SEKOLRO-394334 format. One record per atom (N, C-alpha, C, O): x, y, z. Coordinates in steps of 0.001 Angstrom, whole numbers, plus 500000, padded with zeros to 6 digits. Layout:
N
XYZ...
REM end
This chain:
87
353874507273887393354750507922886432354971509357886885354014510079887163356202509760886959356516511137887365356761511995886145357195511527885092356468513262886326356687514205885223358093514767885329358623514920886429358686515069884214360020515673884257359953517047884936358953517758884834361009517391885609361066518666886326360883519850885379360377520893885792361283519707884128361170520823883195359705521170882908359385522346882732358819520189882856357404520479882630356791521206883825355979522117883660357185520796885021356695521467886219357212522902886252356474523821886607358454523094885890359037524433885858358330525313884843358044526475885128358048524787883681357345525545882646355938525890883113355491527023882935355244524944883699353887525208884191353897526278885276353029527151885299354874526214886170354990527220887223355302528591886636354747529594887085356166528649885659356512529922885017355295530528884317355072531736884389354514529694883644353307530180882973352303530700884002351689531746883795352137529978885102351221530409886155351637531757886736350806532650886904352916531901887039353414533159887605353239534299886600352876535408886992353487534050885332353332535085884312351873535524884191351589536720884129350962534576884157349539534906884050349069535667885289348345536657885177349482535204886467349113535904887705349681537319887716349020538250888176350890537483887217351502538812887149350763539744886213350555540911886543350366539256885061349631540085884101348263540480884670347858541638884575347567539524885253346256539811885836346396540794886998345623541745887108347372540564887853347599541461888984347940542870888534347445543844889102348784542984887513349141544312887019347938545007886393347737546202886611347143544286885628345956544893885010345016545439886076344494546545885933344796544676887141343920545130888215344527546333888927343823547306889198345811546283889233346487547392889896346416548657889045346151549741889565346650548524887742346600549681886842345198550287886795345051551507886728344165549435886831342788549949886824342472550642888136341928551746888137342807550007889256342461550556890564343203551857890862342661552735891535344420551990890377345192553207890637345073554220889512345670555294889581344312553894888479344123554752887313345466555134886691345715556305886404346311554152886490347641554376885921347581554936884503348509555618884068346506554657883787346396555139882407345826556544882314345799557126881230345373557097883427344799558446883411343415558494882788343043559497882180342651557423882933341308557353882345340387558401882967340567558798884119339409558839882195338465559843882672337395559239883570336795559950884376337145557935883445336131557259884253336667555899884709337613555381884117336072555317885756336513553996886222335764552839885562335796551722886078335104553074884455334221552071883865334899551196882816334319550939881761336103550742883089336816549837882199336284548421882416336282547922883541335836547777881346335207546460881464336156545402882025335745544564882828337405545437881611338368544453882090338624544670883576338649543709884345338814545916883987339045546216885394337885545801886271338084545247887352336678546065885813335491545697886586335372544174886686335028543646887743335654543474885595335593542006885623336645541434886577336352540519887347337863541968886528338905541496887436338551541836888881338832541057889792337940542986889088337532543398890429336570542373891042336659542059892229335667541866890232334714540870890712335352539553891100334762538789891865336547539263890591337230538007890885338184538118892071338680537104892562338440539322892526339409539521893610338792539201894974337578539302895148339634538813895940339114538578897298338660539903897917339037540977897447337855539818898966337227540983899588338171542090899986337885543258899722339305541759900623340214542811901064340851543540899885341147544730899989341068542847898765341608543495897569340530544380896941340829545477896470339280543912896930338184544737896427338029546006897247337814547082896690338137545889898574338044547071899432339138548074899103338880549275899019340357547584898917341478548449898560341229549117897210341430550323897064340789548328896221340533548870894883339450549932894896339584550968894245338374549679895633337289550671895706337757551949896400337374553048895999338576551809897429339091552997898125339972553819897191339897555048897194340801553158896396341664553869895440340825554562894370341084555712894014339822553857893864338966554455892833338163555622893395337988556639892724337679555477894614336911556568895215337791557796895424337333558923895235339035557593895809339950558724895984340181559444894657340346560663894629340192558695893571340439559281892249339180559845891612339215560931891032338069559127891710336857559482890974335664559828891855334594560134891329335809559791893174334688559905894103333694561004893819332491560740893800334140562220893598333216563324893371332860563543891915332058564422891599333448562751891019333269562972889585332257562046888926331551562446888000332186560791889412331337559790888749330635558914889772330943558940890963329695558149889278329080557108890097330067555955890220330922555788889350329969555167891266330918554055891428330687552964890384329554552739889958331759552287889973331590551163889050330973549976889779330920549949891008330511549005889015329905547816889597330908547147890544332065546922890188330442546839891739331281546229892748331753547210893803332223546799894864331636548497893528332053549517894499330867550334895007331058551330895705329643549921894664328472550659895120328127550277896546328446549185897017327474551199897215326973550935898560325829549921898474325060549925897512325723549061899476324651548058899495323300548709899682322297548216899164323256549814900416321971550469900690321612551514899652320429551766899423322603552134899014322343553169898018323312552958896847324460553397896915322867552295895779323749551967894660324390553179893988325360553017893248323885554372894219324468555565893620325618556132894437326209557138894047325948555507895564327001556002896442328133554973896525327915553776896341329339555460896805330484554572897004330340553844898334329776554391899282330836552636898410330773551881899669331838552305900635331920551767901739
REM end
């Protein structure tokens, strides 16, 4: 039994919308689009943990450029040898 093309189209549209919202939330956190005083946003940190390695590296570099001398790194951006330092 085949599914109607409209159901596949709707499912694809929902997938793209969800991916877009998640991607934007992560981008906004990593670039500090909201002008937050610290990088310790729970949603951003949770999304950071789900991203692939190269995206995590990019996000940590952006956060370090913004907050490097002001705060400790958020979870996922700490150095493996010294958790109080940025990776």
